[in-house]
N, C-alpha and C positions, 0 to 999 in steps of 0.2 A: 586861587585856592578854592577847591570844591568843598561842598558840605561834608563829604566823606573825610576830607583832610582835616576839617575843623572838629569833627566828632569821631575820633578813632574808636574802633570797636563797634561802630554802627555802619550800616550800609543802606543806601537809599536806592530806589528803583524808579524809573520814569512813571509818573502818575497814569493810572488806567491800565497798566500792563498786568498780566497774570501774576508777575512777580510782586508787584506793588500790592495787589489785593491779597495775596497770600501772606506777605509780610505784615500787613495791617491786621489780618485775622489770625496770624500765626498758624497757617495751614501747613500740612505736610508738603514737602517739596518732592520734585522728581529726583530720581537717583542722580547723584553727582552734584546737586545744587545745595547750597547751604546759605543760611542767613544767621548773622549774629544777633541774638536777642539779649537785651540788657537784663541782668539778673536783679530781682528786688533786693533791697538792703537786708543784710543779715541781722536778725533780732538777737540781742544779747540774752543769754539764759542765765537766770540767777542760780548761783551755786547753792547746793544744799549744805547745811552745816554737817560737820563730820559726825556728830552724834545728834540724832533727832530727839526732841522731847518725847517722852512716853507718858501716856495717860491710861489708866486702867478703866475698862468699861464699867466696872462697878462704881468707880469714882464719878463717872459721867451719869450713870443711871440712878445712883443713890437709892437702890432698893426697888426702883420702879422697873417696869418691863418696857416702857416706851417714853420717848421724850422728843421735843421739837427743837431742831437746830435752825437758827436764823443765819443765812449767809447771802450777802449781796442782794438784800431785799426779798429773798425767797425763803420759803419754809421747807425744811426737810425733816422727815420722821425717821428716828433711829429706834428700831424695835428689836427686842430680845425674843427669839422664838422659843418654843417649848423644847427644842433640841439643843438649846444653848448657843445658837448661831445669831449673828447680828445682821439685820437687814436695814439698809438706808434707802429710803424712797423719797421722791419729790412730791 
C-alpha cells in the first residue's frame, strides 16, 4: 500500500522534483497538472439572534458629546459630531 493509498485526497511527488517543490510551496502548476490541497477546517459561525438588542445613542452618551468604550483591553472613543453623526475611533 502506498502513501497515496493511505491518505486519499492527497498526492505525493518524488522529493526534489519540480512537482514536489511546487506542492510544498503551493505554486501554480503547468496547464493540465493539478494537486489536491487539503482545505483548512471550516469555522462555525455564531448565528445572530432574530431580533438584535437596540440601544439609543442618547442612552449611551447621557447628554455628553463623547465617551470611552472599553473592549478587549482597548479603548475606543465614541463622539457625537456637530452634524449629529457618530464617530467611533480607536
